[in-house]
N, C-alpha and C positions, 0 to 999 in steps of 0.2 A: 256811456261814456263815463257816468262817476262809476261802476262797479271796475271798468278797465285801470282808472286811478287810482281806487281803495286796493286791487290786486298787485298794481306795481308799486306800491308802496308797502306792503306787507313782502311783496318779493325783495324789495331793496332791505326791509330791516333783517329779513331770514338770511341773506345773502351776508349781510356785514356781519349777523351775529357768526356764521361760520367762519368768515375770515378770521374774524379778531380769535376764535376757539382754537384755530389751527396754526394761527400765527404767534399764539403764547410759546414759550421755550418748554420741553418737556421737562419735568421735573425728575431726578434719578434719585427715586426712592432708595434703591440698592446704595448707592454710593453713600446718601444721607444716613441710612443705618449704618454702614459698614463704620461710619466714622465716629459714631457714639460709642462710647464705653461704659461699661458697666457704673462707673463712679463718678459717670456725667447724668446717671438717671437721676430722677426723683426719689425718695423714699417709697414712695408708692410703686413707681415702677421697679426700684430694685426687688422690694416684695416680689413683684408680676415673674421678673428675670429670675429669682430664686426661686420660685414655684414652678417654672417651665425646667429650670435646671433638674431638678431635683425629678420632678413627673415624668420627663422625655429624656431623661439623659441616654446617651447611644441610640435616639430613636434619628432617621434622616432629619434633616432640614423642613421638610413640609409637614413632618410629623411633630416636631416642636412645635410648628407655628398653630397646629391643628388645635395641640393640647390647650396653648392658647386662646385657640379662636372659642374652646368650649366654656372658658373662664370668661370671656366677654359675652356669649350667648347667654351663660347663664344672670349675668348682670340685666340683661333686658328681660329676662323670663321672671314672669312675678312668682313661681314657686321658689325663688331664691333670692337673697337679700340684694340690693340694688346698688350695690358699692363693690369695688376690686377687693379691698382687704375683707370686706364680708363674706364675700363667695369664697375666696381661699381661706379665711378664719373658720368657716360655719363647721361644727364638729363632724368631724370623720368624714368630709366631704375629699379629702384628699390625703391619703396613706402617708404620704413625704411630709407634709405639713405637722400632723398628728404626732408622727415618731422623729420630728424635728430634724429629718434630714435637709431642709434648706436652708441649713446655716453651715454645713457642712462642707461646703466649696463656695468660691464666687465664681459666679457664671460666666461660660467664654463669650467671647467675641460673636460668634454662632448665634449663641441663646440670646445676648442681647438683641442681635439682628432678627431671631422670629418672634422676641416678644414684642418689638416698635411694630415687625409687621401684622400680627394679630390684634396690637392693639391699636392699628389704621385700617384695621375691617377685613385684611385679608380671611376669607375663613374654609378651609380645603373641606371641612366636615359638613356643610351645607347646613347649617341651623343646629348641629347636635348640643344637645346639653348633658353628657356622659361619654366615659369612654372608658375604656377598662382591657388588661392585659389577660387572655384568657388562659397563661399558664399560672399567674398569681389571684385569681379571685378568691376572695376568703367569702364573701358571701353571694348566694345564688340569686339573689333578688336582682341582678342587673342583667341575667337571662330571659328579663322578662320585657326588657324595651329592645324596641326593633332598630336591628342594627339596618344602617346606613353606608358604611364605608369600612376598608381596613387601610392604615396606615402604618408602617413597618409592623411592631409587635401591637399596636394598637386596636382594638374596634370601636370604632365611634357609633354613638347610637343617641335615639330621642325619648 
């Protein structure tokens, strides 16, 4: 009898948790990201958006998010600096940063949306910490990295 009572209490708690989980209104991330403008971002997020804009300009939306995901993955990887600005300003980590291209244009609303999606955890690269455009490679060491997938003109690697 005691086992039955414990079982019923556990089932009741699980059922209650499931009910409250599904009863919550869905957050519309797409809508909230679309509502953000470049000027409304913090200085750190503006730097992130500028980097995405310069590094992934002309790429499809998922490719822009993927470049942002690589930056976020580097923050979590012990081989790289552990801050957003540290990763972005790491010497020669990003050609567009090293050459000053991040200051040339104000990022579009789509870039802002991609920046926020990557920052919030969307990772279409499956954990990659490198990417490159095979047509623009300047050093051959990148070819030693394990390729995971290609999105647009970028190849993503670990």
